C-alpha positions in Angstrom: -40.7 -18.7 -32.2 -43.0 -16.2 -34.7 -44.5 -16.5 -30.7 -41.3 -15.1 -29.1 -40.8 -12.4 -32.4 -43.9 -10.9 -31.8 -43.4 -10.6 -28.2 -39.9 -8.7 -28.6 -41.9 -6.4 -31.7 -44.9 -5.5 -28.7 -41.9 -5.0 -26.4 -39.9 -2.5 -28.3 -43.4 -0.7 -30.2 -44.5 -0.5 -26.4 -41.3 0.8 -25.5 -41.0 3.7 -28.3 -44.6 4.8 -27.3 -43.9 5.8 -24.2 -40.6 7.1 -24.5 -42.3 9.5 -27.7 -45.2 10.5 -25.0 -42.2 11.2 -21.9 -40.3 13.5 -25.2 -43.3 15.3 -26.0 -44.7 16.4 -22.7 -40.7 16.7 -20.7 -39.0 18.4 -24.0 -36.4 20.1 -21.8 -35.7 16.9 -19.6 -36.0 14.3 -21.9 -33.0 17.1 -23.9 -30.5 17.2 -20.4 -31.3 12.8 -20.0 -29.7 12.9 -24.2 -27.1 14.9 -23.3 -25.7 13.4 -20.0 -26.2 10.1 -22.4 -24.2 11.2 -25.2 -21.5 12.3 -22.5 -21.4 9.1 -20.8 -21.2 7.5 -24.3 -18.3 9.7 -25.5 -16.2 9.2 -22.5 -16.7 5.6 -22.7 -15.3 5.5 -26.1 -12.3 8.1 -25.1 -11.3 5.6 -22.3 -11.2 2.9 -24.5 -9.5 4.8 -27.2 -6.6 5.6 -24.6 -6.5 2.2 -22.9 -5.6 0.0 -26.3 -3.0 2.7 -27.0 -1.5 2.0 -23.6 -1.1 -1.2 -24.2 0.0 -0.4 -27.5 2.8 1.8 -26.0 3.8 -0.9 -23.2 4.0 -3.5 -26.3 6.8 -0.9 -27.7 9.2 -0.3 -24.8 12.7 -1.7 -25.1 13.5 -3.8 -22.5 9.9 -4.3 -21.2 10.5 -8.1 -22.5 14.2 -9.3 -20.7 15.5 -12.7 -21.2 17.9 -14.5 -19.1 21.0 -15.3 -21.3 24.0 -16.0 -19.0 23.7 -17.7 -15.5 23.7 -15.0 -12.8 27.0 -13.8 -10.5 27.0 -13.4 -7.2 29.3 -10.3 -6.5 32.6 -11.0 -4.3 31.9 -10.1 -0.3 34.2 -7.3 1.1 37.7 -8.9 2.2 38.5 -9.0 5.9 41.8 -8.1 7.1 44.0 -11.6 8.2 44.1 -10.6 12.3 39.7 -9.2 11.9 38.2 -12.0 14.2 34.6 -12.8 13.6 34.3 -14.4 16.8 36.3 -14.4 19.9 35.7 -15.8 23.7 35.0 -13.4 26.1 35.9 -13.5 29.9 33.3 -14.8 32.8 34.9 -12.0 34.5 36.8 -8.5 34.9 39.1 -8.0 37.0 39.7 -6.0 39.7 42.2 -3.6 37.2 40.1 -3.8 34.2 37.0 -2.1 35.8 38.5 0.6 38.1 38.7 2.7 35.4 34.8 2.2 34.4 33.5 1.8 38.1 32.2 5.5 40.2 31.1 4.8 43.4 27.7 6.7 44.4 26.9 8.8 46.6 24.5 8.3 49.2 22.2 11.4 46.9 22.6 9.2 44.2 21.2 6.5 46.0 18.3 8.4 47.4 17.4 9.8 44.4 17.5 6.2 42.6 15.9 5.0 45.0 12.8 7.7 45.1 12.4 7.1 41.2 11.6 2.9 41.8 9.7 3.8 44.2 7.7 6.5 42.1 7.7 3.8 39.3 6.3 1.5 41.5 3.5 4.1 43.3 2.3 4.4 39.2 2.2 1.0 38.2 0.7 -0.4 41.5 -1.8 2.9 41.8 -4.5 3.3 44.1 -4.7 -1.0 44.7 -4.9 -1.4 48.6 
């Protein structure tokens, strides 16, 4: 046990000797290093102090610890009118009379334009393939 204490004592004394010799040789640099260490320590102290204050503020906020005292109530949805059908049966085919107002017969020019645009899309997709 004494050996360990003596080795620690020797290490600390050698370290102090190195620091003092560095200080004597480079006073300007040693003051700069000491100043930086002090600034870092002050910043760390301020950081810890502000984080402690923030934790205390969060604990003191009203409503931060909400507890459920009653069971949750699901609100009523919108009421649907009586004649409103959610689903309906659709016809497989329209009659000629139903389709007539919505259908227009394409002209020759429209058919050629559609054909050309389709050919252009096919050529663009195929590209330079043989």
